[in-house]
Backbone as JSON, one array per atom type, in Angstrom:
{
  "sequence": "AQAQGFADIQAAFAQLQQSQTIVENPTTPQEFYSNARLYQIKGNTAEAVTAYEGYLQFNLEYIDPVQDYADLLKATEGISRAREIVSQRLSENPGSLVTDFVATAMLDSVDDRLSRYEALTSRAPEFGPAYLGLAQNIEVKLSEGGGFRALNEQLFGAYDKLRELETQQNFSRYY",
  "N": [[-168.3, 23.22, -91.65], [-169.14, 25.25, -93.4], [-166.7, 25.8, -94.69], [-166.22, 23.31, -95.93], [-168.43, 23.18, -97.65], [-167.82, 25.32, -99.33], [-165.45, 24.34, -100.42], [-166.42, 22.17, -101.89], [-167.98, 23.51, -103.8], [-165.96, 24.97, -105.08], [-164.42, 22.87, -106.17], [-166.23, 21.67, -107.96], [-166.65, 23.82, -109.69], [-164.04, 24.19, -110.7], [-163.7, 21.81, -112.11], [-165.65, 22.11, -114.11], [-164.64, 24.36, -115.45], [-162.26, 23.37, -116.48], [-163.13, 21.66, -118.45], [-164.05, 23.41, -120.34], [-166.55, 23.66, -121.48], [-169.77, 24.73, -122.34], [-172.54, 24.45, -120.23], [-175.54, 23.19, -121.14], [-178.18, 23.29, -119.95], [-178.06, 24.74, -117.26], [-178.12, 24.08, -113.74], [-177.01, 24.34, -111.28], [-175.21, 26.58, -109.04], [-172.49, 26.56, -109.67], [-172.46, 25.69, -112.32], [-173.83, 27.77, -113.63], [-172.08, 29.92, -113.06], [-169.69, 29.02, -114.22], [-170.54, 28.89, -116.91], [-171.03, 31.62, -117.3], [-168.45, 32.72, -117.1], [-167.19, 31.39, -119.25], [-168.76, 32.23, -121.46], [-168.13, 34.91, -121.32], [-165.38, 34.89, -121.89], [-165.54, 34.06, -124.51], [-166.62, 36.27, -125.62], [-169.33, 36.7, -125.68], [-171.27, 38.64, -124.36], [-173.96, 39.14, -123.67], [-175.07, 36.59, -123.14], [-173.36, 35.94, -121.08], [-174.07, 37.78, -119.08], [-176.69, 36.9, -118.61], [-176.14, 34.33, -117.63], [-174.67, 34.98, -115.3], [-176.74, 36.19, -113.89], [-178.35, 33.99, -113.51], [-176.71, 32.58, -111.76], [-176.79, 34.35, -109.59], [-179.33, 34.03, -108.54], [-179.16, 32.1, -106.6], [-178.28, 33.28, -104.32], [-175.75, 33.18, -103.02], [-173.04, 33.93, -100.9], [-170.5, 34.93, -102.11], [-167.86, 36.87, -103.2], [-166.39, 37.15, -105.66], [-167.96, 36.2, -108.02], [-170.12, 38.05, -107.97], [-168.77, 40.46, -108.14], [-167.51, 40.1, -110.62], [-169.76, 40.05, -112.25], [-170.74, 42.68, -111.83], [-168.58, 44.11, -112.89], [-168.71, 43.31, -115.57], [-171.19, 44.39, -116.24], [-170.58, 47.13, -115.93], [-168.76, 47.43, -118.03], [-170.34, 46.88, -120.25], [-172.82, 48.17, -119.98], [-172.31, 50.59, -118.86], [-171.29, 52.71, -116.12], [-173.33, 54.03, -114.65], [-175.74, 52.66, -115.25], [-174.96, 50.11, -114.41], [-174.67, 50.55, -111.67], [-177.34, 51.06, -111.04], [-178.52, 48.54, -111.58], [-177.16, 46.83, -109.79], [-177.84, 48.06, -107.39], [-180.59, 47.65, -107.46], [-180.65, 44.88, -107.21], [-179.65, 44.71, -104.64], [-181.72, 45.95, -103.23], [-183.67, 44.06, -103.61], [-182.63, 41.97, -102.19], [-181.85, 42.77, -99.4], [-180.35, 41.81, -97.28], [-178.0, 40.81, -98.26], [-174.7, 40.71, -97.82], [-172.53, 40.65, -99.54], [-173.52, 41.76, -101.96], [-174.06, 44.33, -101.05], [-171.46, 45.1, -100.38], [-170.23, 45.09, -102.95], [-171.84, 46.99, -104.27], [-171.2, 49.22, -102.77], [-168.49, 49.55, -103.38], [-168.73, 50.55, -105.92], [-169.39, 53.19, -105.75], [-168.77, 56.67, -106.4], [-167.6, 58.65, -104.7], [-165.11, 58.82, -102.25], [-165.7, 59.45, -99.63], [-168.4, 58.71, -99.48], [-168.13, 55.97, -99.93], [-166.58, 55.27, -97.66], [-168.38, 55.86, -95.6], [-170.45, 54.03, -96.16], [-169.06, 51.57, -95.96], [-168.35, 51.7, -93.25], [-170.89, 51.59, -92.12], [-171.59, 49.04, -92.99], [-169.71, 47.46, -91.62], [-170.63, 47.9, -89.06], [-173.18, 46.82, -89.17], [-172.62, 44.18, -89.85], [-170.41, 42.85, -88.16], [-168.72, 40.64, -88.4], [-168.07, 40.32, -91.02], [-165.54, 40.11, -92.92], [-164.56, 41.18, -95.53], [-165.64, 43.78, -95.61], [-164.04, 45.24, -93.9], [-161.66, 45.25, -95.27], [-162.4, 46.79, -97.52], [-162.99, 49.15, -96.17], [-160.44, 49.78, -95.06], [-158.93, 50.1, -97.44], [-160.14, 52.34, -98.54], [-159.72, 54.22, -96.58], [-156.99, 54.47, -96.89], [-156.96, 55.73, -99.4], [-158.15, 58.14, -98.68], [-156.22, 59.06, -96.88], [-154.14, 59.52, -98.68], [-155.07, 61.75, -99.9], [-154.58, 63.67, -98.08], [-154.66, 65.38, -94.87], [-156.25, 65.0, -91.66], [-154.59, 63.02, -90.64], [-153.74, 61.6, -88.25], [-156.12, 60.58, -86.97], [-157.26, 59.13, -89.1], [-155.22, 57.31, -89.58], [-155.21, 55.81, -87.21], [-157.74, 54.68, -87.49], [-157.32, 53.21, -89.8], [-155.35, 51.31, -88.98], [-156.91, 50.0, -87.07], [-158.9, 48.86, -88.7], [-157.39, 47.06, -90.27], [-156.35, 45.45, -88.22], [-158.73, 44.3, -87.25], [-159.51, 42.92, -89.54], [-157.41, 41.03, -89.77], [-157.87, 39.63, -87.39], [-160.45, 38.57, -87.9], [-159.87, 36.91, -90.03], [-158.62, 34.78, -88.84], [-160.64, 33.07, -88.26], [-161.49, 32.51, -90.74], [-163.19, 34.48, -91.74], [-162.83, 36.23, -93.73], [-161.53, 35.18, -96.1], [-163.36, 33.21, -96.78], [-165.31, 34.39, -98.29], [-164.4, 34.67, -100.8]],
  "CA": [[-169.31, 22.93, -92.66], [-169.06, 26.34, -94.4], [-165.48, 25.59, -95.47], [-166.41, 22.13, -96.79], [-169.37, 23.58, -98.7], [-167.08, 26.13, -100.28], [-164.5, 23.46, -101.12], [-167.21, 21.41, -102.87], [-168.32, 24.45, -104.88], [-164.72, 25.24, -105.81], [-164.03, 21.68, -106.93], [-167.16, 21.52, -109.09], [-166.37, 24.9, -110.63], [-162.75, 23.9, -111.37], [-163.93, 20.72, -113.08], [-166.38, 22.69, -115.24], [-163.76, 25.26, -116.18], [-161.28, 22.56, -117.2], [-163.75, 21.07, -119.64], [-164.28, 24.51, -121.28], [-167.8, 23.36, -122.17], [-170.97, 25.39, -121.85], [-173.58, 23.54, -119.76], [-176.75, 23.6, -121.87], [-179.28, 23.62, -119.04], [-177.44, 24.79, -115.93], [-179.02, 23.99, -112.59], [-176.26, 24.62, -110.04], [-174.49, 27.85, -109.12], [-171.22, 26.34, -110.34], [-172.7, 25.62, -113.77], [-174.14, 29.13, -114.1], [-170.87, 30.75, -112.99], [-168.79, 28.53, -115.25], [-171.06, 29.37, -118.19], [-170.82, 33.07, -117.38], [-167.03, 32.96, -117.4], [-166.89, 30.91, -120.61], [-169.38, 33.16, -122.4], [-167.36, 36.15, -121.27], [-164.14, 34.63, -122.62], [-165.89, 33.97, -125.93], [-167.1, 37.57, -126.07], [-170.78, 36.71, -125.74], [-171.6, 39.32, -123.1], [-175.39, 39.0, -123.34], [-175.24, 35.29, -122.49], [-172.61, 35.99, -119.83], [-174.92, 38.49, -118.11], [-177.79, 35.99, -118.28], [-175.6, 33.26, -116.79], [-174.41, 35.56, -113.98], [-178.02, 36.38, -113.22], [-178.74, 32.66, -113.06], [-175.92, 32.31, -110.56], [-177.21, 35.22, -108.49], [-180.59, 33.56, -107.94], [-178.85, 31.21, -105.49], [-177.98, 34.14, -103.17], [-174.54, 32.76, -102.33], [-172.26, 35.08, -100.44], [-169.13, 34.92, -102.61], [-167.65, 38.17, -103.83], [-165.88, 37.13, -107.04], [-168.99, 36.19, -109.06], [-170.9, 39.29, -107.96], [-167.87, 41.5, -108.65], [-167.37, 39.85, -112.06], [-171.03, 40.49, -112.85], [-170.76, 44.14, -111.8], [-167.57, 44.58, -113.86], [-169.26, 43.11, -116.92], [-172.23, 45.42, -116.42], [-169.91, 48.43, -116.14], [-168.15, 47.43, -119.36], [-171.34, 46.79, -121.33], [-173.96, 49.07, -119.78], [-171.86, 51.85, -118.29], [-171.27, 52.72, -114.66], [-174.62, 54.44, -114.08], [-176.69, 51.54, -115.37], [-174.46, 49.04, -113.56], [-175.05, 50.92, -110.29], [-178.79, 50.85, -110.93], [-178.81, 47.11, -111.55], [-176.65, 46.27, -108.54], [-178.68, 48.62, -106.32], [-181.87, 46.95, -107.53], [-180.42, 43.55, -106.63], [-179.52, 44.9, -103.2], [-183.04, 46.23, -102.67], [-184.41, 42.79, -103.64], [-182.04, 41.09, -101.19], [-181.12, 43.72, -98.56], [-179.47, 41.12, -96.35], [-176.79, 40.32, -98.92], [-173.49, 41.47, -97.48], [-171.69, 40.72, -100.74], [-174.07, 42.75, -102.89], [-173.83, 45.63, -100.42], [-170.03, 45.36, -100.54], [-169.96, 45.42, -104.36], [-172.52, 48.26, -104.55], [-170.42, 50.27, -102.11], [-167.25, 49.74, -104.16], [-169.05, 51.24, -107.17], [-169.67, 54.61, -105.51], [-167.7, 57.58, -106.85], [-166.98, 59.43, -103.64], [-164.44, 58.06, -101.19], [-166.45, 59.68, -98.39], [-169.59, 57.87, -99.53], [-167.7, 54.58, -99.74], [-166.2, 55.12, -96.27], [-169.61, 55.85, -94.8], [-171.16, 52.76, -96.38], [-168.28, 50.48, -95.38], [-168.5, 51.79, -91.8], [-172.23, 51.07, -91.81], [-171.56, 47.6, -93.23], [-168.99, 46.82, -90.51], [-171.5, 47.97, -87.88], [-174.29, 45.88, -89.39], [-172.11, 42.8, -89.92], [-169.03, 42.96, -87.66], [-167.93, 39.45, -88.74], [-167.9, 40.3, -92.48], [-164.18, 40.58, -93.16], [-164.32, 42.03, -96.7], [-166.0, 45.18, -95.34], [-162.89, 45.87, -93.27], [-160.7, 45.51, -96.34], [-162.91, 47.95, -98.25], [-162.81, 50.3, -95.29], [-159.02, 50.09, -95.01], [-158.48, 50.61, -98.74], [-160.66, 53.69, -98.75], [-158.99, 55.1, -95.65], [-155.71, 54.74, -97.56], [-157.23, 56.75, -100.42], [-158.39, 59.39, -97.95], [-154.91, 59.49, -96.38], [-153.35, 60.04, -99.8], [-155.59, 63.07, -100.22], [-154.07, 64.58, -97.04], [-155.56, 65.82, -93.8], [-156.77, 64.04, -90.71], [-153.67, 61.88, -90.66], [-153.7, 60.8, -87.02], [-157.39, 59.85, -86.79], [-157.4, 58.16, -90.19], [-154.22, 56.27, -89.38], [-155.73, 54.94, -86.16], [-158.86, 53.95, -88.07], [-156.72, 52.26, -90.74], [-154.77, 50.2, -88.21], [-158.03, 49.27, -86.48], [-159.55, 48.06, -89.75], [-156.51, 45.94, -90.6], [-156.33, 44.55, -87.06], [-159.98, 43.54, -87.24], [-159.45, 42.01, -90.69], [-156.53, 39.91, -89.39], [-158.57, 38.86, -86.37], [-161.53, 37.83, -88.54], [-159.35, 35.86, -90.91], [-158.25, 33.59, -88.06], [-161.81, 32.18, -88.35], [-161.81, 32.53, -92.17], [-164.29, 35.4, -92.0], [-162.49, 37.04, -94.89], [-161.27, 34.36, -97.29], [-164.51, 32.38, -97.16], [-166.17, 35.13, -99.2], [-163.74, 34.75, -102.1]],
  "C": [[-169.27, 23.97, -93.78], [-167.84, 26.12, -95.3], [-165.62, 24.4, -96.41], [-167.36, 22.45, -97.94], [-168.68, 24.4, -99.77], [-166.1, 25.28, -101.08], [-165.22, 22.65, -102.19], [-167.57, 22.28, -104.07], [-167.09, 24.72, -105.73], [-164.33, 24.07, -106.69], [-164.93, 21.49, -108.15], [-166.91, 22.59, -110.14], [-165.08, 24.64, -111.4], [-162.92, 22.82, -112.42], [-164.65, 21.26, -114.31], [-165.47, 23.57, -116.09], [-162.72, 24.49, -117.0], [-161.86, 22.0, -118.49], [-164.0, 22.13, -120.71], [-165.56, 24.3, -122.1], [-168.94, 24.11, -121.51], [-171.98, 24.31, -121.43], [-174.89, 24.03, -120.35], [-177.9, 24.04, -120.97], [-178.74, 23.66, -117.62], [-178.49, 24.75, -114.82], [-178.32, 24.33, -111.28], [-175.56, 25.98, -110.17], [-173.16, 27.7, -109.85], [-171.4, 26.32, -111.86], [-173.02, 27.01, -114.33], [-172.87, 29.99, -114.13], [-169.85, 30.32, -114.04], [-169.24, 29.01, -116.64], [-170.81, 30.86, -118.36], [-169.38, 33.37, -117.76], [-166.68, 32.54, -118.82], [-167.52, 31.81, -121.67], [-168.58, 34.46, -122.46], [-166.06, 36.0, -122.06], [-164.39, 34.62, -124.12], [-166.44, 35.28, -126.49], [-168.62, 37.67, -126.19], [-171.3, 37.31, -124.43], [-173.06, 39.18, -122.71], [-175.63, 37.68, -122.62], [-174.49, 35.24, -121.15], [-173.45, 36.67, -118.74], [-176.06, 37.57, -117.66], [-177.3, 34.87, -117.35], [-175.26, 33.78, -115.39], [-175.72, 35.74, -113.21], [-178.61, 35.05, -112.76], [-178.0, 32.27, -111.79], [-176.46, 33.09, -109.37], [-178.51, 34.78, -107.83], [-180.36, 32.64, -106.74], [-178.49, 31.97, -104.21], [-176.8, 33.65, -102.34], [-173.7, 33.99, -102.0], [-170.78, 34.93, -100.8], [-168.93, 36.15, -103.47], [-167.27, 38.06, -105.31], [-166.97, 37.08, -108.1], [-169.8, 37.49, -109.13], [-170.05, 40.44, -108.5], [-167.67, 41.33, -110.16], [-168.61, 40.32, -112.82], [-171.08, 42.01, -112.92], [-169.75, 44.71, -112.8], [-168.05, 44.43, -115.29], [-170.35, 44.14, -117.21], [-171.61, 46.79, -116.69], [-169.35, 48.52, -117.55], [-169.18, 47.48, -120.48], [-172.45, 47.82, -121.22], [-173.54, 50.46, -119.32], [-172.04, 51.84, -116.78], [-172.63, 53.08, -114.07], [-175.63, 53.31, -114.11], [-176.26, 50.36, -114.48], [-174.83, 49.32, -112.1], [-176.54, 50.67, -110.06], [-179.12, 49.36, -110.74], [-178.36, 46.49, -110.23], [-177.47, 46.8, -107.36], [-180.04, 47.95, -106.29], [-181.73, 45.56, -106.91], [-180.29, 43.65, -105.11], [-180.88, 45.19, -102.56], [-183.91, 44.97, -102.66], [-183.9, 41.82, -102.58], [-181.19, 41.95, -100.24], [-180.18, 43.07, -97.54], [-178.17, 40.65, -96.96], [-175.6, 41.23, -98.62], [-172.62, 41.68, -98.72], [-172.21, 41.75, -101.73], [-173.89, 44.15, -102.35], [-172.37, 46.03, -100.59], [-169.7, 45.81, -101.97], [-170.61, 46.75, -104.73], [-171.74, 49.42, -103.95], [-169.15, 50.58, -102.9], [-167.5, 50.54, -105.44], [-169.34, 52.73, -106.99], [-168.49, 55.47, -105.92], [-166.91, 58.19, -105.71], [-166.36, 58.54, -102.58], [-165.17, 58.26, -99.87], [-167.71, 58.83, -98.34], [-169.23, 56.39, -99.31], [-167.33, 54.34, -98.28], [-167.43, 55.0, -95.37], [-170.34, 54.52, -94.93], [-170.39, 51.57, -95.81], [-168.36, 50.5, -93.86], [-169.86, 51.24, -91.38], [-172.27, 49.54, -91.97], [-170.82, 46.87, -92.1], [-169.82, 46.87, -89.23], [-172.62, 46.95, -87.99], [-173.83, 44.43, -89.33], [-170.65, 42.78, -89.47], [-168.15, 41.75, -87.95], [-167.66, 39.34, -90.24], [-166.57, 40.95, -92.83], [-163.98, 41.48, -94.36], [-164.67, 43.5, -96.47], [-164.83, 45.93, -94.72], [-161.79, 46.13, -94.29], [-161.13, 46.72, -97.15], [-162.72, 49.22, -97.45], [-161.35, 50.73, -95.28], [-158.52, 50.67, -96.33], [-158.95, 52.03, -98.98], [-160.08, 54.68, -97.76], [-157.64, 55.44, -96.25], [-155.87, 55.8, -98.65], [-157.39, 58.11, -99.75], [-157.07, 59.94, -97.4], [-154.06, 60.09, -97.5], [-153.82, 61.42, -100.24], [-155.13, 64.12, -99.21], [-155.13, 64.95, -96.02], [-156.02, 64.69, -92.92], [-155.89, 62.83, -90.51], [-153.78, 61.01, -89.42], [-154.97, 59.96, -86.85], [-157.57, 58.79, -87.86], [-156.43, 57.0, -90.03], [-154.66, 55.3, -88.3], [-156.87, 54.07, -86.69], [-158.34, 52.87, -89.03], [-156.14, 51.05, -90.0], [-155.87, 49.36, -87.56], [-158.72, 48.36, -87.48], [-158.7, 46.85, -90.11], [-156.4, 44.94, -89.45], [-157.57, 43.68, -87.02], [-160.0, 42.53, -88.38], [-158.57, 40.8, -90.36], [-157.21, 39.0, -88.36], [-159.67, 37.98, -86.99], [-161.02, 36.69, -89.4], [-158.89, 34.64, -90.13], [-159.4, 32.59, -88.04], [-162.32, 32.08, -89.8], [-163.02, 33.41, -92.48], [-163.91, 36.48, -93.01], [-162.43, 36.14, -96.12], [-162.48, 33.52, -97.7], [-165.46, 33.08, -98.13], [-165.57, 35.23, -100.61], [-163.57, 33.37, -102.7]]
}
């Protein structure tokens, strides 16, 4: 059912994007997201932000729209303000795994990101993207040197869990 719902959303979004037309009074998440992308392409960032915020009211757990929104905020408002806005959204919807994931990715410190991704994997062990974030940040930590053996074991564990979760689409369904 989850996969079919996602397929329906994808199909509606693809149809909207092909038409390259702004929906005047959007009512669905696909229409808001399509408008956001089209406004962004046209350089109308204020309307793009508004459209993303319209999309976010549906509380769908797909990473790309939330990440696109955060990237637009970073480009227009700066990283500090973008963090504030995303953190506020997370405090309004603390159960959102996707918003937590995006907020974590925006942290400066690799140690802070690692800590938050570990907490996210503990809180939601079936949320595949958290394991990708964890693995990517372990790789950063490894490149800094030190703790090679323990970090390497943790890295392999994160990738193993990610592969295991993807067998049930507990990674790709969020994208």
